C-alpha positions in Angstrom: -74.2 -4.5 70.0 -72.5 -7.7 68.9 -69.7 -8.3 66.5 -69.9 -10.5 63.5 -66.8 -12.5 62.2 -66.8 -13.6 58.6 -65.3 -17.1 58.7 -62.6 -18.1 56.3 -62.9 -21.7 55.3 -62.7 -24.2 52.4 -66.1 -25.7 53.0 -64.5 -28.5 54.9 -62.5 -26.9 57.7 -61.9 -23.4 59.1 -58.8 -21.5 58.2 -56.5 -20.5 61.1 -57.1 -16.8 60.3 -60.6 -17.1 61.6 -59.3 -17.8 65.2 -57.2 -14.6 65.1 -60.2 -12.6 63.9 -62.4 -13.9 66.6 -59.8 -12.8 69.2 -60.0 -9.3 67.7 -63.8 -9.3 67.7 -63.9 -10.3 71.4 -62.0 -7.1 72.1 -64.6 -5.1 70.2 -67.7 -6.7 71.9 -68.3 -9.4 74.4 -70.9 -10.9 72.1 -69.5 -12.4 68.9 -71.2 -14.4 66.2 -69.7 -16.1 63.2 -71.1 -16.1 59.7 -70.2 -19.2 57.8 -71.3 -18.9 54.2 -70.5 -21.8 51.9 -71.7 -25.0 50.3 -71.8 -28.3 52.1 -69.9 -26.7 55.0 -71.5 -28.5 57.9 -68.1 -29.7 59.2 -66.7 -26.1 59.1 -69.8 -24.8 60.9 -69.4 -27.4 63.7 -65.7 -26.4 64.1 -66.7 -22.8 64.3 -69.3 -23.6 67.0 -66.5 -25.0 69.2 -64.5 -21.7 69.3 -64.6 -20.3 72.9 -66.4 -16.9 73.2 -68.7 -17.4 70.2 -72.4 -16.9 70.9 -73.7 -18.5 67.8 -72.7 -19.6 64.3 -74.9 -18.4 61.4 -74.7 -20.9 58.6 -75.8 -20.0 55.1 -75.5 -22.9 52.7 -75.9 -22.5 48.9 -74.1 -23.7 45.8 -73.6 -20.0 44.9 -71.4 -19.6 47.9 -69.1 -22.5 47.3 -66.3 -20.3 45.9 -66.7 -17.3 48.2 -67.1 -14.7 45.5 -67.5 -11.1 46.7 -71.0 -10.4 45.4 -72.9 -13.4 46.8 -70.9 -13.4 50.1 -71.4 -9.6 50.6 -75.2 -10.1 50.0 -75.3 -12.6 52.9 -73.3 -10.2 55.2 -75.5 -7.2 54.3 -78.7 -9.2 55.0 -77.8 -9.4 58.7 -75.5 -6.4 59.1 -78.1 -4.3 60.9 -77.8 -6.7 63.9 -74.2 -5.8 64.5 -71.9 -2.9 65.4 -68.8 -4.5 64.1 -68.2 -6.7 61.0 -64.8 -8.3 60.9 -62.9 -10.5 58.4 -59.2 -11.5 58.2 -57.1 -9.3 56.0 -56.5 -12.1 53.6 -57.2 -12.2 49.9 -60.8 -13.3 50.6 -61.3 -10.6 53.3 -59.8 -7.9 51.2 -62.0 -9.0 48.3 -65.4 -8.8 50.1 -65.2 -6.3 52.9 -64.7 -3.1 50.7 -67.9 -4.1 48.9 -69.7 -4.4 52.2 -68.4 -1.0 53.4 -69.4 0.7 50.2 -72.9 -0.8 50.3 -73.2 0.4 53.9 -71.7 3.8 53.0 -69.1 3.6 55.7 -65.3 3.8 55.8 -63.5 0.5 56.0 -60.9 0.1 58.8 -58.2 -1.9 57.1 -55.5 -4.1 58.5 -56.0 -3.4 62.2 -53.4 -4.7 64.6 -54.9 -3.5 67.9 -58.3 -2.7 69.4 -58.0 0.4 71.6 -61.7 0.6 72.3 -64.9 -0.2 70.5 -64.5 2.7 68.1 -60.7 3.2 68.1 -58.1 1.0 66.4 -54.4 0.9 65.4 -53.2 0.0 62.0 -49.8 0.1 60.3 -49.0 2.7 57.6 -45.8 3.4 55.6 -44.9 -0.3 55.3 -45.2 -0.6 59.1 -42.8 2.2 59.9 -45.6 4.1 61.6 -48.8 3.2 63.4 -51.9 5.2 62.9 -54.6 5.4 65.6 -58.0 5.6 63.8 -61.3 6.4 65.4 -64.6 5.7 63.6 -68.0 7.3 64.3 -69.8 5.1 61.8 -72.7 3.1 63.1 -71.3 -0.1 61.8 -67.5 -0.7 61.8 -66.3 -2.7 58.8 -62.9 -4.1 59.7 -60.2 -6.3 58.2 -57.8 -7.8 60.8 -54.1 -8.3 60.3 -54.0 -11.7 61.9 -50.4 -11.4 63.1 -51.5 -8.7 65.4 -53.7 -11.0 67.5 -52.9 -14.3 69.1 -55.4 -16.9 67.9 -58.1 -18.1 70.3 -58.4 -21.8 71.1 -60.0 -24.0 68.6 -62.1 -25.9 71.1 -63.9 -25.3 74.4 -67.0 -23.5 73.2 -70.5 -24.7 72.5 -72.2 -22.1 70.3 -75.5 -22.8 68.7 -75.7 -23.2 64.9 -78.5 -21.2 63.2 -79.2 -22.0 59.6 -80.4 -19.2 57.4 -81.6 -19.2 53.8 -79.2 -17.6 51.3 -80.0 -14.2 49.8 -80.0 -13.7 46.1 -77.1 -11.5 44.7 -76.8 -9.6 41.5 -74.8 -12.4 40.0 -72.5 -10.1 38.1 -69.5 -12.5 38.4 -69.0 -16.2 38.0 -66.3 -18.6 39.1 -64.2 -19.9 36.2 -61.4 -21.8 37.8 -58.7 -21.9 40.4 -55.0 -22.9 40.0 -53.5 -23.9 43.3 -49.9 -24.9 44.1 -50.2 -28.1 46.0 -47.5 -29.0 48.5 -47.0 -31.3 51.5 -45.4 -28.4 53.3 -47.3 -26.2 55.8 -49.3 -23.3 54.4 -47.1 -20.2 54.5 -49.5 -17.9 56.5 -50.2 -20.7 59.0 -46.7 -22.2 59.4 -44.9 -22.1 62.7 -41.5 -22.2 61.0 -40.6 -20.5 57.7 -37.4 -20.6 55.7 -37.1 -17.8 53.2 -34.6 -17.2 50.4 -33.6 -13.9 48.7 -31.8 -12.6 45.7 -28.5 -13.5 47.2 -29.1 -17.2 46.3 -28.5 -16.3 42.6 -30.9 -18.7 41.0 -33.9 -20.9 41.4 -31.7 -23.9 41.2 -29.7 -22.7 44.2 -33.0 -21.9 46.0 -34.0 -25.6 45.6 -30.6 -26.9 46.4 -30.1 -24.8 49.6 -33.4 -23.6 51.0 -35.6 -26.6 50.4 -33.4 -29.2 52.3 -33.1 -26.8 55.3 -36.9 -26.3 55.3 -37.3 -30.1 55.2 -35.1 -30.6 58.2 -37.1 -28.0 60.2 -40.5 -29.0 58.9 -40.9 -25.5 57.6 -42.8 -23.6 54.9 -40.9 -22.0 52.1 -40.9 -18.2 51.6 -39.0 -15.7 49.5 -38.3 -12.0 49.2 -40.0 -10.0 46.4 -36.6 -9.7 44.7 -36.4 -13.5 44.5 -39.9 -13.8 43.1 -39.4 -11.1 40.6 -36.2 -12.8 39.4 -38.2 -16.0 38.8 -36.5 -18.1 41.5 -39.9 -19.2 42.9 -43.6 -18.7 42.3 -45.5 -15.6 43.5 -47.3 -17.4 46.3 -43.9 -17.8 48.1 -43.6 -14.0 48.5 -43.4 -12.6 52.0 -43.8 -8.9 52.4 -46.1 -5.9 52.2 -47.1 -6.9 48.6 -47.0 -10.6 49.5 -48.1 -12.5 52.6 -47.9 -11.2 56.1 -46.5 -13.8 58.4 -45.6 -14.2 62.1 -44.2 -17.7 62.7 -42.4 -18.9 65.8 -39.2 -19.0 63.8 -38.3 -17.1 60.6 -35.0 -17.9 58.9 -34.0 -15.3 56.3 -31.2 -16.5 53.9 -29.6 -14.1 51.5 -32.3 -11.5 52.1 -31.0 -7.9 52.6 -34.2 -6.7 54.4 -35.9 -4.2 52.2 -38.7 -2.2 54.0 -41.5 -4.0 52.1 -40.1 -7.5 53.2 -39.6 -6.4 56.8 -43.2 -5.3 56.9 -44.3 -8.8 56.2 -42.2 -10.7 58.7 -40.9 -8.5 61.5 -43.6 -9.7 64.0 -42.1 -13.2 63.9 -41.3 -14.5 67.4 -37.6 -15.4 66.5 -35.8 -14.1 63.4 -32.6 -15.7 62.2 -30.7 -14.0 59.4 -27.8 -15.3 57.3 -26.1 -12.7 55.0 -22.6 -11.9 54.1 -23.2 -8.1 54.3 -22.9 -7.1 58.0 -24.7 -3.8 57.2 -27.8 -5.5 55.7 -31.0 -4.1 57.2 -32.3 -7.6 58.0 -29.9 -7.7 61.0 -31.7 -4.7 62.6 -34.7 -7.0 63.2 -33.0 -10.3 63.6 -32.7 -12.0 67.0 -29.8 -14.1 65.7 -27.6 -13.0 62.9 -24.8 -14.9 61.0 -22.5 -12.9 58.8 -21.3 -15.6 56.5 -21.3 -16.9 52.9 -24.7 -18.6 52.6 -23.4 -21.1 50.1 -21.2 -22.4 52.9 -23.3 -21.7 56.0 -26.6 -23.1 54.9 -25.3 -26.6 53.9 -23.4 -26.7 57.2 -26.5 -25.8 59.1 -28.6 -28.4 57.3 -26.0 -31.0 58.0 -25.9 -30.1 61.7 -29.7 -30.6 61.9 -29.4 -34.2 60.6 
């Protein structure tokens, strides 16, 4: 049977995580459909139809789906779930919100955070903060899966010509309602989609030093800003900067870690980066065990020099 990917979008455009999830779905089944549930999301549906390998895009349009709440979105998934052997969503905040509800309603075990498809019923997922990889086999008739996007290279955005099928929305219990959303707006790239990330840690000493040292370096590189949990907990930067097991999982082309020792929970969130550069004055810091390039130096001297050299 076919696989169904739950598209992640903002009603205007697709999120990059959808492309990684389609890549995983194609390894589960040669027939892949996309469910795009939203409100006024014709542009996003058209973009989804251009993804190579997609058979069709199922578009469900309703004001109740504008904010992607778990209850109404799960109702749309469950209405067509019997047509599919695999239901996949990115392991993002949205995917982690709706898929457990879908799995519970179907009375199946969820397969969380997969990083590899071994076969149609067997998958690999990290455990113990990525220090071990578990191979999980499921005998459930429908596999409900969240995909760690860093484990799969994204498929191309264009080249496909899938049909768009519009379905009426299904009523949900309506037990929750959307109240509001507070977003941090920035001209920088989104952290989980950025090709270059510069992260700062507790070694910076203060939020002022973070802005003084990390922000200019990120500007020179056109990078997103990240941080360790220690820096977030100390109040240097907002929570949405956090990279790690309890933050955001990233795998950019270049990851620059400044003043970050490399605790296990941080490494779990960035060790799949293509090139890792670490700057730390402690030569025994665990971050150097995963770094491709390491500089043992005082960051207060090294980072301004690096920023100046990039001018």
